[in-house]
N, C-alpha and C positions, 0 to 999 in steps of 0.2 A: 503493499499500500504506500509506504513512504517513497519507494522508487517511482511509483506512478504519479504521485502528486508533485515530487520534486523535479521531475523531467518535463513538466508541462503537459503531460498526457491528458489530464482532465480538461484542459482549455483548448486542446488542439483537436478538431474533429476527426482527422484522419487517425492520429494516435489513439484517440478515445475509441474509435470503431475497432481498430485492431486489438486494443486491450480487451474490449467487450467480447469480441470473437474468441479470443484465447480463454477469457474467463469462463464463458459459457460452455466451453468444451471440457472445462475442469470441475464444474459444479453441477449438481442436480438439484432443481428446485420444483416446487409445485407449478402446475401449468398456468395458474393466475398470477404467479410472482413476476413482477417486472424488474428484472435485473438492471436494466438501463436506468429506470426511475431511481433505484436504490443507489446506484453509482453516482448519479447526478446530485442526489440529496446529500450524499456523504463526501462530495469531492474536496471539501476543505478539511476534512478530518485527518488526523495523523495517528500513528500507532501509539503515541505516548498518551492519547486520549482514550484509549481502549482498555478494558479489563476483560480477560478471558475466563470464563467460568465453565465448569462441568456440571451438568444437571445433577442434583442430588440423587444418589443411587443407593441401593442396598446390596451392592456387590453383584457378582455374576452367578449364573446357575446354568444348568443344562436342561433344555426343553426340547424333547423329541430329537435328541441327538444334536442339537445346535447350541452353541454357547451364546447366552444372552445376558445383557445388563438389566438388572431389575431396578425399576424406578422406586425411589422413596417418594410415594405420591404426595403425602402431606408437605414434605420439605420442597418438593418440586413445585407444588401449587403455590407455595409461599414465594418462591423465586419468580415464578411467572406473574404472579399478582403484583410483585414489586416492579417488574418490568412494565406491566400494563398501566400501573399508576404513577410511573416515573419516580419511585422511591428507592432506587438502587443503592444510593449512598447509605441510607438508613439500614437497608437489608444487609449490605456488606459489613457494616459496623456491628451489626448484631450477629452475623453468621460467619465471620472470619475467625480463624482460630485465635488470633491475637487481639481481636476487637477493632482491628484497623482494616482498611480496604485490602482486598486480596491482591496478590502480586499479578501483574499483567502477563 
C-alpha cells in the first residue's frame, strides 16, 4: 500500500488501472463488492494508520476431515459491533493484552 501511494499510483489513471488489475487477480471478494470504490476511498491512507487483527477464535478443530478455525462467536460479534459503530479505539483498549492498541 505504501508503495502504491508513494509512487503516485492512486492519482495516475494508467497506474491505478494497472494496480487494480493486478489486485483483482490476487484477491477474492463478494460479487457486490466494488474494489475500485474501496481503493479510491482509501487512496490517502498509509500502512501506519492501519491495525491488523485476527477475528477472535476458539482455536482449530477437525470437521469431516477438514481443518477449520472455530469462531469465538461472542468475542467476534463484539469486534464486528465495534467496527460497525466506529468504536475500535475503545475496543482495542479493552481487548488488547496490555490494554493498549494492538500491534499493527
